[in-house]
VONU-760389 format. One record per residue: x, y, z of N, C-alpha, C in turn. Coordinates in steps of 0.05 Angstrom, whole numbers, plus 5000, padded with zeros to 4 digits. Layout:
XYZXYZXYZ/...
END
This chain:
818436251440816436401425816436301396/814036281384813936191357815236391338/816336301316817636481298815636671286/816536911280814737121269813937061240/811637141233810537091206810037361192/811337411169811037671155808137721147/806737501140803937541132802237641156/802837541180801437641204801937931208/804538011204805238291208803738471188/803538371163802138521143799138561151/797938361162795138371170794838581193/796738561212796638751235797039041225/798939071206799339341196796939451181/795539271166793139351153790939451172/790639301194788739371215789439641227/792039681233792939931245792340171227/792940141201792440361183789440411179/787840201181784940231179783840401201/784740351225783740511248785140781251/787240821235788641081237787541281217/785641201200784641381180783041611194/783741861189782342081202779442091193/777642171211774742201204774342471191/773142471167772742731153770842901168/771343161169769643351183768843571164/766243641164765243861147766444121157/767844261140769244511147767444751142/767744961157766245211152767045341126/765345501115765945641090766045941096/767946071083768146361085769246481060/767946681049769046821026768047111025/769447281010768747561008769447640979/767447690963767747770935766848050931/768548210918767848480911769548560887/768548750871769948850848770548620828/773048610819773748410799773848130810/773748100837773647830848770947690843/768947850836766347740830766447580804/768447620788768647480763770347230763/771347150787773046920788771546660784/772946440780771746190774770146070797/770246190820768746090843765746150841/764946300821762146370817761246260790/758846160790757746050765755446220756/755346290731753246460720751546290701/748946330702747246180683744946360674/743546280653741546440641742746690630/741446920635742447180624744347320643/745047190665746947320684749747320673/751247530680754047550671755547740689/758247740686759947930701760948130681/760548390688761248600669764048720674/765548610692768248710698768448800727/766248900738766248990766763748910781/761648850767759048800778757748550767/756248410784754548190774751948300763/751348250738748848320726747148070724/744948060738743347820740741547770716/740847980701739247950677740448120655/739248120632740248290610740348580620/742448720611742948990622743749190600/742649150576743149330554740649500550/740549730561738149900559737649960530/735149930521734449980493734049720479/735249500489734749240478732449110493/731748870484729448730497730248620524/729348740545730048650572727848490585/725548460571723348320583723748020583/722347880601722547580603725347480605/726947620621729747540625730047400652/731747190653732247040677735246990680/736347020703739146960707739746900736/741946750741742746690768745846680770/746846730794749646710800749846550826/751446330826751646160849754546090856/755046020881757645930889758145660876/760745610868761345380851761345110866/761445110892761444860907759044840925/758444590933756244540952757144640980/755244760994755744871021754544681042/756144581061754944401082753044571100/750544481102748544621118747944471143/747644211142747144051166748143771163/748343631185749543361186747443171196/746742971179744642791187745442611210/747942521211748842341232748542461259/749342711262749242841289746743021292/745543091270743143261272743843561274/746443621275747243901278746944061252/746444321255746144501232747844741236/748844851214750745071215749345341218/750645521232749945811231751045911205/749846121194751046261171750146551170/751846711158751146991153752247071126/750547211111751447311085750747601083/752447761071752048051067752548111037/750948281026751348360998750248640993/751348770973750449040965749249010937/746849130934745549100908743949350901/743149360876741349580867739449470846/737149600844735149540823734649800808/734749790782734550030766732150010747/730150180751727750180733728050380710/730250520709730750720688728650940688/727651000712725851220716722951150710/722350910704719550830698717950810723/715350860722713650840745713150550753/713150370733712650090738714949930726/716049750742718149570732717849310747/719449110739719148840751721548670744/722148460761720448360782721848350809/724548370809726048360833728148140833/729548110855731647910858731447760884/732947550887732747390912735447260918/736047240944738247060953736946800960/738246570953736846320957738846100965/737645890977739045630982737345420969/738645230956737245020942738944770941/737844540932739644300928741844370908/744144250912746444300895746644080874/747244160848747444430838744744550832/744644810833742144950826741544910796/739044840790738244790763736345000753/736945120730735145320719732445190712/730345330718727645230712726545360687/725345210669723945330646721445480655/720745680640718245830646718245930674/720446060682720646170709721146470709/720546610687720946900686718647040701/718847300703716847450717716847430747/714547420759714347440788715447210804/716046980791717246760805720246780808/721446990797724247060801726246850793/725446670775727346470765727546230784/726046230806726346020826724045820825/721745900814719445720812718245750784/716845540776715445550750713145750751/712945910730710746110728708245970717/706445900735704045760727701545930733/701946190735699646370739698446330766/695846270767694346230792695245970806/696245780791697145530803699945560814/700145550840702745590853704445340852/706845370840708645140838710445130862/711544890867713444850889716244780878/718244860894720944790888722544790914/724544620916726044590940727944820945/726845050950728345300953727445450978/729445550992728845751013730146011005/728646221003729646470991728746711007/730246931004729447191013729147360988/726747450983726147600958726147900964/727148050945727048340945725248410921/722648430926720648430905719948710897/719848760871719349030861716749050845/715148840846712548850832710448690848/708048810850705948680866704448480848/704648230855703148010842700847920861/698348000856696147920874695947620876/696547470855696247180855698247050874/700347200882702347100901702147230928/699847370932699347500958701447710965/702547840945704548060950703148290963/704448400983703248630998703648890984/705748920969706249180955708349130933/708949340919710949320897713849370908/714049420933716749450946716649300973/717449050972717348900997719548690998/720148591022722048371026720448141038/720947901027719447671036721247431040/720347251057721746991061720046771048/721246631029719846431014720946151021/719145971026719845691033718345501015/719645400994718545210975716345330958/715845590960713745710945714346010942/713446130920713746420916711946580934/709946450946708246580965709746600992/710346841000712046871024710746791049/712246661067711146591093711046831112/712647031105712547281120713847491103/713147751107714247961090713948231105/715448421095715248691106715248891083/713449091085713349301065715649501071/716849611050719049791054718250081055/715850151044715050431044717250601032/718550491012720650640998721050510971/722050660953722450560925725150430924/725250160919727750020917728650000887/727150140869727650110840728950350827/729950540844731050790833734050790832/735350560829738250520826739850610851/738550610874739950660899741050400910/743450410920744650160931743650100959/743149850963742249750989744149541000/744349531026746049331040744149131053/744448871046742748671058744448471074/743348391097744648191114742647981121/743347731115741547501121743047311138/741947221160743347041178741446831189/742646601197741046381208742446291234/740846281255741846191281740845901285/742745711287742045431288740645361315/741345501336740145441362737245531364/736745781356734045891357732445831331/733845731310732645681284731345931272/732746161277731746421269733046501243/731446531222732446631196731746931196/733747101196733247391199734347541175/733047761169733847931147734048221157/736148361149736448641156737248791130/735849001124736249151099736549451106/738449581094738649871098739650011073/738850261071739850431050742750481054/744450431033747350451036748150741041/746650931031747351221035745951351058/743951211069742451321092741751101111/743651031130743250801148740750831166/739651071168737251111185734850971172/734950931146732850791132733450501131/732250341149732750061150730249901157/730349641151728049471155729049201164/727449051179728248781188725848591187/726548341186724548121183725847871194/724247701207725347441216723147231215/724046981214722146761213723446511226/721946371242723046131255722545891238/724645751230724445521212726745331216/726145071217728244871218728944801189/731244901180732044861152732544571145/732944401165733344121160730943981148/728644111151726143991141725644071111/727244261101726644371075728944371056/731344311066733744311049735444071054/736943971034738743751038741143831054/742843641061745143701078747143891064/747443871038749244051023747644211003/748044471003746344640987747844820968/746444930949747445140932746545410944/748245610941747545880950748046080928/746346280926746846480905744446670902/744446790878742447000872740946920846/738447010845736846970821735147220817/734547280792732847510786731347460760/729247600755727647570731726047820725/725447850699723548050690721347910674/719148060669716947950654716148150632/713648230632712748430612713948700619/714348750645715848990653718648910660/720449100660723249030664724749230681/727049150689728949310705731549160705/733649270716736149120719736849070748/738348860753739048780780742048730782/743348890799746348890801747248810829/749348640830750548570856753448680856/754048850876756648980877758648840895/757748700915759548550933757948330946/759348120955758047890968759947750986/759247721012760847561030759047361044/760247141052758746921065760546781085/759446711108761046551128759046361142/759946111145758345911160760045801182/758745691202760145581225760845291220/762645191237763444911236761144761250/760244541237757744411246757644331275/759944251287759944141314759644351335/759944601329759744811349756944861359/754944731346752144771354751444611379/753144421386752444251409754944191425/755244311449757544261465757643971474/755343861480755343581488756343401467/755443451442756243281420759243331414/760143581418762943631413764643491434/763743491459765243351480765243051475/762942951464762842671457764842601436/765142781416767142731395769942741406/770342931425772942941438773642681452/771642581467772142321481772842101462/771342091440771841891420774641931408/775442181403778042241392780242151411/779842201437781942121457782141821458/779741691458779741391459781141271435/780541391412781841291387784841341388/785641581398788441641399789941461418/788741401442790041221460790240941448/788140861434788140601421790340581401/790740801385792840801365795540791378/795840941401798440941415799040661425/797140531438797640261449798140071427/796740101405797139921382799939961371/800840211370803540261360805640141378/805340181405807140061424807139761422/804839641418804639361415806139261390/805939411369807439341345810439341350/811339561364814239571369815139331385/813639271407814339041424814338781407/812338761390812038511374814438481356/815238701342817438691324820038631338/820438761362822838711377823038421386/820738311395820638031403821237841380/820237911357820737751333823637761326/824838001329827638021322829337861340/828737861367830237701386829837401381/827437321375826837041371828036931345/828037101325828937011298831837091292/833137221310835937301306836237531286/834137691283834437911264832037921245/832038121228829838151209830938141181/829338011164830138021136829338281123/829838321098829338581085826438651085/824638441080821838501079820838601106/821838471128820938551155821938831162/824438891153825539161158823839371144/823039311119821339501104818639531117/817639311128815039311142815239481167/817439461182817639621206817739921199/819039991177819140271169816340361162/814840191149812040251141810340301166/810840131186809340161211809940431224/812540501226813240751238812040981223/812140971196811041181180808041211185/806640981186803740991190803041101217/804741041237804141141264804541441266/806541541251807041831251804641971238/803741851216801441981202798841951216/798741761235796241711249795441941267/797442071279796942301296795642221323/795142411340793942371366791142471367/790042481391787242571394787042871388/784842951377784443221369781543311375/781143551385778443641390777243731364/774743631358773443691333771543921336/771744121318769744341318768344341291/765844341290764344351266762844621265/763944691259762144911264759344891252/711347111257712746911273710746701275/710646621251708846401246710346161238/709245931241710545691233708845551212/710245421193708845261173707645021187/705444911177704244671190706244441191/708044431170709944211170712244251189/712244471203714444521222714344331246/712144181249711943991271713243731264/714243701239715643461232718243441248/719243201252721843171266724043291250/726143391264728443511249729643311230/730443421207731843251187729843081171/727343171169725343011154725043121126/727143261116727143361089726643141068/724743191051724143001029723943171003/725343090982725143240957722343250946/721743460932719143480919719543500889/717443420874717543430845716843710836/718343820817717844080806716344070780/715643820771714343790745711343870747/
END
């Protein structure tokens, strides 16, 4: 047998470590914020939004001061994986929050709040006060677009936005004009707390909303819309709340917020099994490669009468790399249509907000 070459061993070790690198997997997200946890660094406040010690205040909240034309938002500090372009899979998610809107007894107040998903990081828009809820530019009769999917809890009727009433819930996709909405036939502006639940089912592509009065569960409303979010949002998104006032005002408070998303691969058993097969194949390859290394080193030792210090160090590196390489592992990722819904999945293209 030809004498062993340390350079060859280094090359083989490099190849082994290259194929031993674990494939990154988008992990599910889960959090539950309430009370003083709403003030932790995991939430970012912008505009007039702030944390008062126990509650998120989305706009100015000092009664007697100027509360008009106020805009504020609170968002999660990291990007949230929504879908994966390589596999085409999209995550399920559910979010629940408790909120109230206070008109201070006035007959007319404005404008409401919204839960939204947008490109990360969320960027405040100039001239977005009033009925556009801080999510779209306020251009009057000219409807602006923004890469936002939102559920609005609207407290003022804007005819230019086709609002059905001054108390309604709507689903907004790239526009403040809702693709669907439901009238509440109740006053959501009298400082009563409401519980909202918003969920998305990746298989049925159903974005659903459930709202109920926190003190009277019999009073509840629901709304749903079928939409492929891959067509309207990037793979990683910002999530949070936005609110605004205009000539009329009110306050918007968030008392608790929880969110959970699935691991992206759970949406397709076939794709998950495919990943498992790949994982097993890679694991077997690593195992055989490791055994080959051991045989190679032993043969070198017999042929050369032993190993010098460099070769001994190299063998230890090989053993360490093999241990860190691990074995195979199963990967878990966890009623109208827009005209553009006919586009192929994943055809999201950014739009200009100028």
